KOLPA-356436 format. One record per residue (C-alpha): residue in three letters; residue number from 1; x, y, z. Coordinates in steps of 0.02 Angstrom, whole numbers, padded with zeros to 5 digits, always signed. Layout:
! residues N
+-----+-----+--------+--------+--------+
| res |   n |   east |  north |     up |
+-----+-----+--------+--------+--------+
| ALA | NUM |      X |      Y |      Z |
...
+-----+-----+--------+--------+--------+
***
This chain:
! residues 315
+-----+-----+--------+--------+--------+
| res |   n |   east |  north |     up |
+-----+-----+--------+--------+--------+
| MET |   1 | +03056 | +10104 | -03384 |
| PRO |   2 | +03069 | +09913 | -03360 |
| ALA |   3 | +02978 | +09872 | -03522 |
| ALA |   4 | +03093 | +09980 | -03628 |
| GLU |   5 | +03244 | +09906 | -03539 |
| ASN |   6 | +03181 | +09730 | -03571 |
| LEU |   7 | +03152 | +09771 | -03754 |
| LEU |   8 | +03330 | +09830 | -03774 |
| GLN |   9 | +03395 | +09675 | -03685 |
| SER |  10 | +03291 | +09561 | -03796 |
| ILE |  11 | +03355 | +09646 | -03953 |
| ILE |  12 | +03535 | +09634 | -03892 |
| VAL |  13 | +03512 | +09448 | -03859 |
| ILE |  14 | +03441 | +09415 | -04032 |
| VAL |  15 | +03577 | +09518 | -04117 |
| GLY |  16 | +03707 | +09429 | -04010 |
| LEU |  17 | +03642 | +09257 | -04060 |
| ILE |  18 | +03642 | +09305 | -04243 |
| GLY |  19 | +03820 | +09367 | -04219 |
| LEU |  20 | +03867 | +09200 | -04140 |
| VAL |  21 | +03800 | +09108 | -04292 |
| GLN |  22 | +03899 | +09225 | -04404 |
| TYR |  23 | +04057 | +09183 | -04304 |
| LEU |  24 | +04022 | +08996 | -04315 |
| ARG |  25 | +04003 | +09017 | -04503 |
| HIS |  26 | +04165 | +09116 | -04509 |
| ILE |  27 | +04266 | +08978 | -04424 |
| GLY |  28 | +04185 | +08845 | -04534 |
| LEU |  29 | +04082 | +08756 | -04402 |
| LEU |  30 | +03925 | +08807 | -04495 |
| ARG |  31 | +03912 | +08845 | -04681 |
| ARG |  32 | +03794 | +08953 | -04782 |
| GLU |  33 | +03734 | +08801 | -04880 |
| HIS |  34 | +03670 | +08729 | -04715 |
| ALA |  35 | +03536 | +08864 | -04712 |
| GLY |  36 | +03424 | +08761 | -04826 |
| LEU |  37 | +03427 | +08614 | -04706 |
| PHE |  38 | +03386 | +08724 | -04556 |
| ALA |  39 | +03246 | +08810 | -04651 |
| LEU |  40 | +03175 | +08639 | -04696 |
| LEU |  41 | +03181 | +08583 | -04514 |
| VAL |  42 | +03087 | +08740 | -04463 |
| THR |  43 | +02946 | +08729 | -04591 |
| GLU |  44 | +02925 | +08540 | -04581 |
| VAL |  45 | +02960 | +08501 | -04397 |
| THR |  46 | +02982 | +08635 | -04264 |
| LEU |  47 | +02861 | +08766 | -04332 |
| PRO |  48 | +02715 | +08644 | -04350 |
| ALA |  49 | +02749 | +08587 | -04171 |
| LEU |  50 | +02748 | +08767 | -04110 |
| ILE |  51 | +02587 | +08806 | -04203 |
| PHE |  52 | +02499 | +08654 | -04130 |
| ILE |  53 | +02557 | +08689 | -03952 |
| SER |  54 | +02508 | +08873 | -03963 |
| LEU |  55 | +02333 | +08841 | -04030 |
| ALA |  56 | +02293 | +08684 | -03931 |
| GLY |  57 | +02349 | +08766 | -03769 |
| HIS |  58 | +02254 | +08928 | -03794 |
| PRO |  59 | +02073 | +08902 | -03847 |
| PRO |  60 | +02008 | +09047 | -03954 |
| LEU |  61 | +01926 | +09190 | -03858 |
| TRP |  62 | +01796 | +09234 | -03987 |
| ARG |  63 | +01730 | +09381 | -03886 |
| GLU |  64 | +01893 | +09470 | -03928 |
| ALA |  65 | +01892 | +09426 | -04113 |
| LEU |  66 | +01899 | +09611 | -04154 |
| LEU |  67 | +02083 | +09619 | -04104 |
| PRO |  68 | +02153 | +09491 | -04228 |
| ALA |  69 | +02034 | +09561 | -04360 |
| PHE |  70 | +02117 | +09733 | -04341 |
| MET |  71 | +02288 | +09652 | -04351 |
| MET |  72 | +02244 | +09553 | -04508 |
| SER |  73 | +02173 | +09708 | -04592 |
| ALA |  74 | +02331 | +09808 | -04554 |
| GLU |  75 | +02443 | +09668 | -04618 |
| ILE |  76 | +02347 | +09653 | -04781 |
| ILE |  77 | +02359 | +09841 | -04810 |
| CYS |  78 | +02546 | +09837 | -04773 |
| LEU |  79 | +02570 | +09688 | -04890 |
| ALA |  80 | +02478 | +09783 | -05028 |
| LEU |  81 | +02582 | +09940 | -04995 |
| ALA |  82 | +02743 | +09838 | -05000 |
| TRP |  83 | +02686 | +09756 | -05163 |
| ALA |  84 | +02656 | +09929 | -05240 |
| VAL |  85 | +02826 | +09991 | -05182 |
| ALA |  86 | +02913 | +09834 | -05247 |
| ASN |  87 | +02831 | +09856 | -05417 |
| PHE |  88 | +02875 | +10041 | -05423 |
| LEU |  89 | +03057 | +09999 | -05387 |
| GLN |  90 | +03051 | +09859 | -05517 |
| LEU |  91 | +03124 | +09729 | -05401 |
| SER |  92 | +03151 | +09552 | -05465 |
| ARG |  93 | +03023 | +09419 | -05418 |
| PRO |  94 | +03132 | +09344 | -05279 |
| GLN |  95 | +03168 | +09519 | -05212 |
| LYS |  96 | +02983 | +09563 | -05217 |
| GLY |  97 | +02939 | +09410 | -05115 |
| ALA |  98 | +03071 | +09448 | -04983 |
| PHE |  99 | +03024 | +09633 | -04973 |
| ILE | 100 | +02837 | +09599 | -04958 |
| LEU | 101 | +02860 | +09466 | -04823 |
| ALA | 102 | +02977 | +09574 | -04718 |
| SER | 103 | +02861 | +09725 | -04733 |
| GLY | 104 | +02698 | +09641 | -04687 |
| PHE | 105 | +02728 | +09513 | -04551 |
| GLY | 106 | +02798 | +09541 | -04376 |
| THR | 107 | +02882 | +09435 | -04243 |
| SER | 108 | +02735 | +09459 | -04126 |
| ALA | 109 | +02770 | +09300 | -04028 |
| LEU | 110 | +02961 | +09302 | -04017 |
| LEU | 111 | +02973 | +09477 | -03942 |
| GLY | 112 | +02791 | +09523 | -03921 |
| TYR | 113 | +02749 | +09405 | -03778 |
| VAL | 114 | +02903 | +09458 | -03679 |
| ILE | 115 | +02865 | +09643 | -03698 |
| VAL | 116 | +02681 | +09624 | -03652 |
| GLN | 117 | +02728 | +09526 | -03495 |
| GLN | 118 | +02847 | +09664 | -03442 |
| VAL | 119 | +02729 | +09807 | -03479 |
| PHE | 120 | +02579 | +09726 | -03392 |
| PRO | 121 | +02655 | +09614 | -03255 |
| THR | 122 | +02499 | +09619 | -03146 |
| GLN | 123 | +02372 | +09590 | -03285 |
| PRO | 124 | +02376 | +09409 | -03345 |
| GLY | 125 | +02237 | +09447 | -03468 |
| ALA | 126 | +02359 | +09552 | -03567 |
| LEU | 127 | +02463 | +09400 | -03615 |
| THR | 128 | +02305 | +09304 | -03662 |
| ASP | 129 | +02257 | +09448 | -03778 |
| ALA | 130 | +02433 | +09447 | -03851 |
| VAL | 131 | +02426 | +09260 | -03887 |
| PHE | 132 | +02258 | +09278 | -03972 |
| ILE | 133 | +02317 | +09425 | -04077 |
| SER | 134 | +02478 | +09337 | -04124 |
| GLU | 135 | +02417 | +09162 | -04160 |
| ILE | 136 | +02256 | +09213 | -04249 |
| GLY | 137 | +02292 | +09389 | -04313 |
| VAL | 138 | +02471 | +09357 | -04368 |
| GLY | 139 | +02492 | +09167 | -04369 |
| LEU | 140 | +02348 | +09123 | -04483 |
| LEU | 141 | +02403 | +09249 | -04615 |
| ILE | 142 | +02589 | +09214 | -04613 |
| PHE | 143 | +02563 | +09026 | -04616 |
| THR | 144 | +02442 | +09039 | -04762 |
| LEU | 145 | +02462 | +09201 | -04860 |
| GLY | 146 | +02645 | +09216 | -04809 |
| VAL | 147 | +02688 | +09042 | -04871 |
| PHE | 148 | +02591 | +09074 | -05031 |
| ILE | 149 | +02686 | +09238 | -05062 |
| ALA | 150 | +02852 | +09150 | -05036 |
| ARG | 151 | +02802 | +09006 | -05150 |
| TYR | 152 | +02729 | +09120 | -05283 |
| TYR | 153 | +02874 | +09242 | -05298 |
| GLY | 154 | +03005 | +09107 | -05275 |
| ALA | 155 | +02934 | +08991 | -05407 |
| GLY | 156 | +03006 | +09084 | -05558 |
| GLU | 157 | +02931 | +09183 | -05701 |
| ASP | 158 | +02819 | +09039 | -05755 |
| ALA | 159 | +02723 | +09052 | -05591 |
| GLU | 160 | +02620 | +09201 | -05648 |
| GLY | 161 | +02474 | +09089 | -05694 |
| GLY | 162 | +02499 | +08960 | -05558 |
| ALA | 163 | +02430 | +09049 | -05405 |
| GLY | 164 | +02294 | +08920 | -05377 |
| ALA | 165 | +02416 | +08776 | -05382 |
| GLU | 166 | +02530 | +08863 | -05257 |
| ILE | 167 | +02385 | +08890 | -05136 |
| LEU | 168 | +02336 | +08706 | -05146 |
| LYS | 169 | +02513 | +08651 | -05101 |
| PHE | 170 | +02496 | +08737 | -04933 |
| PHE | 171 | +02347 | +08629 | -04885 |
| TYR | 172 | +02456 | +08474 | -04897 |
| SER | 173 | +02592 | +08545 | -04784 |
| PRO | 174 | +02632 | +08504 | -04601 |
| ILE | 175 | +02599 | +08687 | -04560 |
| PHE | 176 | +02417 | +08676 | -04615 |
| ALA | 177 | +02395 | +08508 | -04529 |
| ALA | 178 | +02459 | +08584 | -04367 |
| LEU | 179 | +02338 | +08732 | -04384 |
| VAL | 180 | +02188 | +08617 | -04405 |
| LEU | 181 | +02238 | +08493 | -04271 |
| GLY | 182 | +02278 | +08632 | -04147 |
| VAL | 183 | +02105 | +08709 | -04165 |
| VAL | 184 | +02021 | +08538 | -04154 |
| VAL | 185 | +02113 | +08487 | -03996 |
| ALA | 186 | +02079 | +08656 | -03916 |
| SER | 187 | +01892 | +08626 | -03939 |
| ILE | 188 | +01896 | +08456 | -03850 |
| PRO | 189 | +01841 | +08476 | -03668 |
| GLY | 190 | +01972 | +08415 | -03545 |
| ALA | 191 | +02103 | +08379 | -03678 |
| ALA | 192 | +02240 | +08463 | -03577 |
| ALA | 193 | +02214 | +08342 | -03432 |
| ASN | 194 | +02203 | +08186 | -03541 |
| PRO | 195 | +02361 | +08076 | -03519 |
| PHE | 196 | +02368 | +08041 | -03706 |
| PHE | 197 | +02364 | +08225 | -03755 |
| THR | 198 | +02481 | +08269 | -03611 |
| LEU | 199 | +02611 | +08151 | -03683 |
| ILE | 200 | +02590 | +08226 | -03857 |
| PHE | 201 | +02603 | +08403 | -03787 |
| LYS | 202 | +02766 | +08362 | -03698 |
| PHE | 203 | +02839 | +08282 | -03854 |
| LEU | 204 | +02792 | +08427 | -03967 |
| ASP | 205 | +02840 | +08557 | -03837 |
| ILE | 206 | +03021 | +08496 | -03844 |
| LEU | 207 | +03020 | +08515 | -04033 |
| ALA | 208 | +02936 | +08686 | -04022 |
| GLN | 209 | +03069 | +08751 | -03902 |
| ALA | 210 | +03200 | +08723 | -04038 |
| ASN | 211 | +03107 | +08834 | -04162 |
| THR | 212 | +03176 | +09002 | -04106 |
| TRP | 213 | +03356 | +08942 | -04111 |
| LEU | 214 | +03337 | +08858 | -04280 |
| VAL | 215 | +03257 | +09016 | -04353 |
| ILE | 216 | +03399 | +09124 | -04285 |
| VAL | 217 | +03528 | +09002 | -04355 |
| THR | 218 | +03444 | +09012 | -04525 |
| VAL | 219 | +03444 | +09203 | -04521 |
| GLY | 220 | +03624 | +09207 | -04461 |
| LEU | 221 | +03684 | +09092 | -04599 |
| LEU | 222 | +03595 | +09192 | -04734 |
| LEU | 223 | +03644 | +09364 | -04670 |
| GLU | 224 | +03777 | +09458 | -04767 |
| VAL | 225 | +03806 | +09619 | -04668 |
| LYS | 226 | +03937 | +09679 | -04792 |
| THR | 227 | +03800 | +09699 | -04923 |
| LEU | 228 | +03687 | +09803 | -04809 |
| GLY | 229 | +03743 | +09969 | -04884 |
| ALA | 230 | +03678 | +09918 | -05055 |
| VAL | 231 | +03498 | +09897 | -04992 |
| VAL | 232 | +03481 | +10043 | -04870 |
| PRO | 233 | +03331 | +10116 | -04966 |
| LEU | 234 | +03241 | +09948 | -04955 |
| VAL | 235 | +03284 | +09935 | -04770 |
| LEU | 236 | +03210 | +10106 | -04734 |
| LEU | 237 | +03054 | +10076 | -04839 |
| ALA | 238 | +03019 | +09904 | -04763 |
| GLY | 239 | +03054 | +09972 | -04589 |
| ALA | 240 | +02935 | +10119 | -04614 |
| ILE | 241 | +02795 | +10005 | -04673 |
| LYS | 242 | +02816 | +09874 | -04537 |
| LEU | 243 | +02870 | +09978 | -04387 |
| ILE | 244 | +02773 | +10140 | -04413 |
| VAL | 245 | +02628 | +10115 | -04535 |
| GLN | 246 | +02566 | +09951 | -04462 |
| PRO | 247 | +02552 | +10011 | -04280 |
| LEU | 248 | +02462 | +10168 | -04341 |
| LEU | 249 | +02341 | +10062 | -04444 |
| VAL | 250 | +02288 | +09956 | -04294 |
| PHE | 251 | +02278 | +10108 | -04179 |
| MET | 252 | +02171 | +10221 | -04288 |
| PRO | 253 | +02007 | +10119 | -04287 |
| THR | 254 | +02017 | +10096 | -04098 |
| ILE | 255 | +02000 | +10284 | -04075 |
| TRP | 256 | +01817 | +10275 | -04127 |
| LEU | 257 | +01774 | +10112 | -04041 |
| ASP | 258 | +01731 | +10084 | -03859 |
| ILE | 259 | +01858 | +09950 | -03816 |
| PRO | 260 | +01963 | +09928 | -03657 |
| ASP | 261 | +02126 | +10024 | -03652 |
| LEU | 262 | +02218 | +09861 | -03616 |
| TRP | 263 | +02160 | +09786 | -03781 |
| ARG | 264 | +02215 | +09941 | -03876 |
| GLN | 265 | +02386 | +09946 | -03794 |
| VAL | 266 | +02423 | +09761 | -03820 |
| LEU | 267 | +02365 | +09772 | -04001 |
| VAL | 268 | +02478 | +09920 | -04040 |
| LEU | 269 | +02627 | +09839 | -03955 |
| GLU | 270 | +02605 | +09678 | -04053 |
| ALA | 271 | +02591 | +09775 | -04216 |
| ALA | 272 | +02750 | +09872 | -04174 |
| MET | 273 | +02859 | +09717 | -04167 |
| PRO | 274 | +03000 | +09698 | -04297 |
| ALA | 275 | +02990 | +09593 | -04454 |
| ALA | 276 | +02957 | +09407 | -04430 |
| THR | 277 | +03112 | +09298 | -04436 |
| LEU | 278 | +03005 | +09168 | -04521 |
| SER | 279 | +03008 | +09278 | -04675 |
| ALA | 280 | +03189 | +09230 | -04705 |
| VAL | 281 | +03149 | +09047 | -04673 |
| PHE | 282 | +03007 | +09048 | -04799 |
| ALA | 283 | +03113 | +09146 | -04923 |
| GLN | 284 | +03252 | +09017 | -04911 |
| ARG | 285 | +03133 | +08869 | -04914 |
| TYR | 286 | +03032 | +08924 | -05066 |
| GLY | 287 | +03158 | +09017 | -05175 |
| CYS | 288 | +03142 | +09203 | -05137 |
| ASP | 289 | +03291 | +09316 | -05101 |
| ALA | 290 | +03333 | +09247 | -04929 |
| GLU | 291 | +03487 | +09357 | -04910 |
| LEU | 292 | +03383 | +09515 | -04936 |
| ALA | 293 | +03250 | +09450 | -04817 |
| SER | 294 | +03382 | +09420 | -04683 |
| LEU | 295 | +03453 | +09595 | -04704 |
| LEU | 296 | +03280 | +09673 | -04690 |
| ILE | 297 | +03240 | +09570 | -04535 |
| PHE | 298 | +03406 | +09609 | -04450 |
| SER | 299 | +03386 | +09795 | -04486 |
| SER | 300 | +03205 | +09791 | -04426 |
| VAL | 301 | +03257 | +09717 | -04259 |
| VAL | 302 | +03385 | +09855 | -04233 |
| LEU | 303 | +03268 | +09995 | -04289 |
| SER | 304 | +03129 | +09929 | -04176 |
| ALA | 305 | +03231 | +09978 | -04024 |
| PHE | 306 | +03188 | +10158 | -04067 |
| THR | 307 | +03015 | +10139 | -04146 |
| VAL | 308 | +02941 | +10031 | -04007 |
| LEU | 309 | +03007 | +10151 | -03877 |
| GLY | 310 | +02913 | +10285 | -03974 |
| VAL | 311 | +02754 | +10180 | -03959 |
| PHE | 312 | +02782 | +10169 | -03771 |
| LEU | 313 | +02790 | +10358 | -03761 |
| VAL | 314 | +02628 | +10375 | -03861 |
| LEU | 315 | +02539 | +10249 | -03749 |
+-----+-----+--------+--------+--------+
***
């Protein structure tokens, strides 16, 4: 099964790169305190560039708006479930933020696009659907609600009454500016062929290409594998919510709706992706438990090798 083989290869590559960062930290070339700088570069530079390029290069396909709507609904339910579990376990505020982020948002673009291309090599529309689901269904929530969750739970005990202020801060960020500008440029006829926009696209594309590596470096610097045994229950709970509950939530409503099988399959695959690496970046950037977030993400990537294969068998 080429798709399953490619999934395993992708996971091995990511784990290998994280291991490389761990080795570089071990020999002193990189240090754990550098994680803050890399997280800042992601949220302020490379991530906004990636958001703009993704949105400006893929105009919204509003006829398929049902797909990201299903994804958003599933994410919100998973976030609420993770919040309830975190409260039941009486986690600290920084731990709550990390647990909720890692349970609700997936790396639909990092692994999702690769898997969809391998599963549907002769159907280019599948990748278009995946981009729409990822950038609208996942991107809009993680770049808004995700940032707010990280800010809110990382701001300290006095943040209980400051939710409105935390939301407003997002609207002054480069991430929000990139979201707005990406949608605006995508709606301009012929923008892709305009020499001015072409130059901007090339410039930002170089920055965007660095995003994956910088995110992996951040996760690798924050990861403390030796402490994994102490959080096994959280790993299993977050993994169950993200890797099992979320794919089931997006699949169930499609049973009663007359939609193409391709849409259903791409939607379930995107929902089955492991926890978003950006969760650790946001946790580090805004004061949540970044070490816990990194452990949950790393574990989610490893567990997804089995859970996504299960999704393949179901499909």
